[in-house]
Each structure stands twice: as structure tokens, then as C-alpha cells.
N, C-alpha and C positions, 0 to 999 in steps of 0.2 A: 583592424587593429584598433583604428580610433572610433571605430562603431562600438565596440565592445568598451572602449575608455568612457564613450560618452554614456552608455548605459550604467557602468559604475557610476559616475557622478549624479545620473539621474536619480537611482538609488539613495546615495549618500547626500543628497538635497532633501530628498523625501524624508529621510529619518529624522532632518532638523524640523521640518511640518509635523512629523508624527509626535517628537519628543515636545513640542508646545502644545499640543492637543492633549497631553496626557495630564496636564493640571498637578493635582495633587498625588496621581499614582507615580508619578516620576522619582519620588521620594521614599518610595518601597525598595525592597532588596532586590526584586526581579529586573529593576530598572539600571542596576549596576551590570548585572548579567545582558542585557539588551546593549550597552554602551561598550563593554569587552567584545560583544559579538558584532558591532560595526564595524569597531576597529580591526577586528579580524578579517571580516569582509573586505575592507579597505585593502589590506596587505596581499590577499589572495587573488589568482586569477580564474577565471572561469574556463573551465575543460575543454579541450578543443580534440580533435581527431588525433594529433599527436601525443597525447596522454594515454597510456596502455590502457586504462580502464575505460576508456571514451573511444579507441580506434574507429570503431565501427559506428558511433552515434555523433553525427553531426548535429549539434544544437544551435547553429547559427542563425536558423530561422526565428528562435527567439529574440535575437537582439534586432530584428527589425521594427520592435515596439517599444514605446516608452508605456509600459503598464502603469494605472495609476492605483493607488491605495484606495479601497473603499469604506464606507462607514458602515454602521450598523443600521442604517435605516433600510426598508424595503415596502413594498407595496403590494406582495404575493398574498394570497389567499389560500385556504386548505384545498380547494377545487384546482389550482394551479399545480399542487404537487400528490396529488390522491393517486394518480396511475404510477407514482415511484413508491408508493408505500405496499408493504408486503402483506398479502393477503392472509387472514387470520392469525396475524402477530399479535399475541396479547400483552406484551412485554412493553417496556419503557419505550417511547419513540421520541427522538429530538431533532430538530430541524436547524439548520446552519444555513444561511443565506449569504454568500460571498465571504464565508468565514465564519459569520457572526453569528451568535446563538439569537435564534428568533422565537421566543418564547410562545407566542400567540399562535404560533403553527405548531407546537410539539405538544404530546400528552406524557405526561410525567405521572406514573403511578406506582403503587406496589414498592414505596421507599419507606422501608422499616428498619429498626437499629440505627446502626453506625454506617450501613450503605448509603452511598453518595453516588449520585448519576446525575449529571448537569454540565457545567463551563467550565473553561479555563477561566474565563472572566471573573465569575464569582469567586474563584479559589484565589485569583489575583486580589481582589478586591477584600477577602477575607485574611489575606496573608498567612494561610494555613502553614503549619512546621509539617504537615504531611506533604502539602504541596511542594516546600522549599527542598524537603529530603529527596526528592524523586524529579522534579523537574528539571530538566537540561543535563540528567547525570550518566544517561546511557546514551543520547543522540549527542555526541560532543561538538559544539559549535567551531573548534578550531581544526576539525578535521575534513569539512567540506565546505565549498563556500555556499552552497544551496543552504546548508543546515545553518550557517553562519547568518545568511538575509532571513531565514524564518526567525532565528531565536532574537536577531535586532528588532523584528516587528511584532514580536511575540504578544498577541492581545487577547486571543480568543481560540477555542477549540472545544472538542469532547473531553469529558472527565470521568472516569469510574473509578471509585474505592469500593472495594469488596472487603469487607473485615474478616479477622480470623474465624473460621469455621461458617461461613456465611455460603449458603448456596442460593444462587438465583436462577431459578427454574426457567424462567420466561426469558428470549434472547432480548439484549437492547440493541434497537437500529438508530444509529447515527446517520442523517441523511444531509449530506453538502451538496446544497443546490447553488449552481452557477446561472446568474442573471446578469449577463453581459451583453444585453442586447443594445444597451446604447453607449457603452464605453467601454474599452480595453482594460478590463482590471488584472490587477495582482492579487490573487486570493491564496491566504497563507494561513490554513488550520492547523493548531497546535495541538495534538492529542496526547492526554496521558491517561493511561490504564493501569491500575494496581490492584492486583489479586494477592491476600495475605495468605500466612499459613492455612492450609486446608479450604482455602476459597473455591468456588467454582461460579464460572462465568461465560455465557457465548455472547460475542459481539460482532455486530455487524458495522463496517465501515463503507457508507455506499455513496459515491459521487455520479452527480446527473447533472445535465445541463438542460435550461429553458429552451435554448435556440441553438442553432449551427453558428454559434459566433467565436472569434477568437478571444482567448484570454489565457493567463498563465496560472495553473494551480501548483504550488511548491509547498507538499505536506509532509509534515514529520509528526510520527508516531512513535511513543514510548512504551514499552509494556514491561510489568515488573510481575513476574510468577515465583509467589513465595512458595517456602517449603510446602511440598505436598498438595499444591494447587494443581486445579484443572482449568485450563484458558482454551475456549476455541473463537481464533478470529477470522472473519471473512471481510476481505477487502473488495468490493465491487466496482469497477470503473467502468461507466459508459457515459464520456463525456462527449462534448460536440467534437466531431472530427477535424476541426480548426483550431482546436484547444492544445495547449502544452500542460503536461503531467509530469512532474517529477516529485517522487516521494521517496522518503527514507523510513524506514520501520526497526526499530532497535528492540531485541529483546533479551533479558536478563531473566536467567532459569535458576532458582535454588534448588535443594536436594528433594529429590524425587518430585519434582514436578513435571505436568504433562503440558505441553503447549502445542497446538494445532493451528495450522495456518492455511487458508485457502485465498489464494489472489486470482482474480477473475479480471482480464483486461479485454475490454472491447473498442473504446473509443479513444480519442485525441489522435491529432496528426502526430506528435512526438510523445513516446511514454517512456520515462526511466525511473524503474523501482530498484531501489536497494532495500534488502532483507537480511539483516545480520543478527544470528541469535548467539548467545553465549552462555555455555554452563558454567554456572559458579560452585555448583557443589553436586557430589557424586548421586545417581541413581535417577538422573533427570532424562526426560525423552521428549524431541522434538519431532514434529511433521510439517515439512513445507511443501504444500502443492499449489501448482499454478495451470492456467489455461488462457492462451491468448490467441484470439482470432483475429486475422487483418486481411486488410484489402485495400483498394485504391494504392496511395502513397504512404500508408500510415507504416511509422518507424517505432519499433518495441523494443527496448532492452531492459532485462533484468539481471540484476548482478546479487548473488546469495552469498553470505560468509556463514559457515555453521563453524562455530570453535567449540572444540573437545578442547576445554582447558583442564578438565579434571576426569578422573579416571570413572569407568562403570556407566559412561551415559550413552544412549541410543539416539542415532537423528536417521530420518527417511526423508528424502526430498524427491519430488517426481514435478515436472513441469512437461506440458504438451501446448503443442502449438500447431495452426494452421493457416497456411500464408496464401494470398492469390493475389491477382493482377501484379503491381509493381510495389509491393508491400515489403517490408525489411524486417527481420527478426533478430534479437542478438540473447543468447543466455550464456551466462558466466557464471557457474557456481562453483564454489571453494568449500572444500569440508577440510578442515586443519584440525590435525591431532598432536597437540603437545605432549613434549616427551613424557610426562608421567601421567598421561593419560591412556592407561593400560584399561584393558578389557572394553575397548570403545567397539561399537556396532555402528556402522555408518553405510548407509545407502543412496547413492544418487543417481538420475536418469532424466534423460532431455529426450523426446520424441517428437518429431515435425514431420507433419503432411505438407508438401510444395503442389499446389492445384495450378501453376502457370510457370512459364519460363523465364518469366522476368522476377518472381518472388527470388527472394535471398534469405538465408538462415546462417547465421554466425553463431556455431555452438561449440562451447569450452568446459566441459565437467572438468574439475579438478580436484586432485588428492595431494595434500601435503602431510606426510605422514611421518612423526618424529618417536614414535613408540613401536615396540614389537609386537606386543601381544594383543593384535586386534584384527576385528574383522570388517573389511572395507571393500566397497566395490562402486564402479560407476560405469556410466557409459552414455550415449548419443546414439539416435538415429534419425537420418534425414531420407525422405523418399515421397514416393507418390503413392496412390492408392494401389491396395495389393489386387494385381491382375487375375489370381486365383481364387480370390475370394469375390471379386467381382463375375468372374465365370460361374463361379458356383451359384451364386445369386439370381444370375441370368439364365441357367440352365433350369431354373425352379420357376420359371416364368414371370419374374420380376423385370422390369424395364432397366435399361441401363441407367438413365438418370435417378431412378427411384432407387437403384442399386446404390449408386456413389452417396446419394443422402443418407441411406441406411449405414453405411460403412463409416461416413463423417462424424454422423451423429453417436455411433456407438464408440469413435474414437474420444470424441470431447467429454463424451457422458462417464468416462472412466474416470475422470476428475470430480464432476459434477456429482456423482453417486457417493463420495467420499464425504461430500457434506452432511454434518448431522443435524442442521436445521433445515425441516424439511421445506419451510415457507419458501428458503434461498434455492433449494433445489427446484422447486416447482415454478419459480421465477424464472431460474435459468434454463430450464427446459422449453420453456416457451420461447425466450431468445432463440435458443437452437432450431428449434422449429421453423421460427420464421426466417432466420439465416439460410438453412439449409433448404428451403422451400419456395425462395424467390424465383 
């Protein structure tokens, strides 16, 4: 307990240093939000396994380190990040080093009309009404201590604004590079993506590391889907296996909007993803997919909430996991159907393959239904590779090891093939080939 209190004091003292570094920015309206967030952070407790939503996820290793704030200086070159870029992706590419926008590593183009792709720091500098209207409105900092920490130190991150009727054909890639080779850093990208009425955009949120070092990524992403908009969001996490990654993604959907999320988790020692979407008007559709591949002593936890707050909305959720060695996984998916949310259609499923005797998965799909005219289903499976399928492949002359590889690849590809961005699919297929052919 004393260790946790010391860590809180560490972040509180760092806020004083952070505040002094802001100069004139401390007079902007966002700083009032930061100060309110640090007060909330001071009053809150870090979650432990005694908390229901964290009972399978022990994050105490995070408190073994005093993570330092990082500045916006870097010494990376294009060569350092080239292999993280998606091949033949012709859209805008923005790089962030330790959570700070790196303009010299980015390639911003195809920005016409009122379309904006850039960084949160630029929006803070402009003090735009658009930014103030949406920032911090969906990921409330009084609801979770890590969101409070993020809001208190909010300085930079990815920003997209797609105005009414605008269709962005090429995907936008945001690459978040952790360079913690010389110091244990706290990296806190704060992202805001806005798609107005009838807008369309595809967004790639990609987290990588330059070394197998220890650092802490605390990422918060807010997504607003306006009426009849179409937003596809891919989050790809392949950070250092010694890193800690905690993220929260909050989505608000207006009438007849269509939101698709794909969350792929491959790295980090401890990963916790919270993905929450809320329907704010009728006729909207949400698809939440995920894939996690765990090995060694990795711990992965995803908690999702799909809030059917209004009638006639549809949601699909499908997460898959493959676990080996002493890895541990947690899936907790909750679908809430409010009393007035008639004509709701909701599907939820979690499937897992366990490849060792020491790997553990705790899965809990949930439905909370308070309306009577709905179609809802959920389910979960935990098992090993199918013996009948293995026997069939071996009977066709395929060796046992190759048969296992084929089945694992097919299991994971069920999620990968749903991604509409072909460059991401190709990137992930290469990763799957490398993982399963070791």
C-alpha cells in the first residue's frame, strides 16, 4: 500500500513540474480541465484485484517503477521507423515519438477543404471551439483513475476532423513509437477522432517499440460518429514485452452511424483495454472485433461495454484469443439494453484456444436486458485444437506440426479477414506466419 501511495505522490509532484513547463498554455481553458483531473486523480485509488472489474488483473508490477514524463525531443530518423509503415498505404501518415507529434517523421497530404489531420497539441494551441466541444466529453476523467491521469497531463496525441459529407478514401495511419531505451517513460497519447454527418474515414492506431524496454503507455482515444457516418478503426498493439499498456476507447454514435473496431493485441507484459460504445440515436450499428495472441508471462485483459441506450440499434462483438506458456487472458464483454431500447439486435462471442497446461483464460460475456422486444445472444468457448480437424489434415498427408499451424492460422484469420484495410490485413498475415512457424 505504501508503494502505491508513493507512486501517487510521484505523479502529483510531476504535475507541478508539468504545470510550470506550460508557460502561457496554463491560461487556456484546457488547463482548468487538467487541474480538475489531477484533483480527481488524487482522490481516486488505483484498482486492485479486490475490485470486481480488475479481479483477474494484477497491475502491481506497474508500481515498481517511477515512470518519468517525456518531452517532445527525439533523435529518430525515417530509417528507424520504416519497417513499421504499412506497404502501399497512400494516405496520411503521422508519427508520434513517446506520445509527441514528430512532424519530421510524418507525411501529411491530401488535406483539402475543412478536413483536419494533425495533433492534439496543435488544437490546444489554436484553442478551437471544435476541440473544446469534444475533448474529454466521452472519456470522463472522473470515472477511472488512469483517464484522470491522462487528462491531467494531456498535451499531445492524434487528431482527426472529417467535416460533413467528406469521404476520406485512403486510411490514415497514426504510428505511436515508444523509445524508452535510456529511461523508463510514462507515455500518454490522447487521441480525438471526429466524423461529422455523412462523413467516412478509416483510422489506424498503431503502437510499437524500438526495443524490449520497460515503459508505461496510458492511451485514451475518443471517437465521435455523427449521423450516417461510417468509421472504421483499427488498433494494433505490438509493444515491448516488458512494457505496460493501459488504454480506454470511448465511442459515441449518432443516428444511423456505422462504427467498426478491430483491436489486435500482440505485445506488452500487461495489457488492459477498455472499449465502450454508446448509441445516442436510433438506427446505428457497431461492430467490435478483437484478437489477442499471448505467450510467456503476458497478461491481457479487455473489458467492453456496448450501451444500447436507444431503440433499433445493432451490435456485433467477436473476440478471439490464442494463449500458450504461462500467459493469462481476461475477456469481459457487457451488452446493456436499456428499458426503452426496443428492437435491439445484439450478438456477442468470445472464443479461445489454450495451447499449454499453464495458460489461463477468464471469460465473462454479459447481457443486461431491460427491454422485451429484442434479439440478443452471447457465448464463449475455451478449448484446445480440434482433434477431428487435426486427424482429417493428417489423413491427407499433412504432418502434425503443420496441421496445428494451419488450424491456428485459420482461427486467427477469422478476425483478420474482417478488416477492410488490405494493407493492415497483409501486415498481420505476415505476423501470423512468423508466430506460427517458429
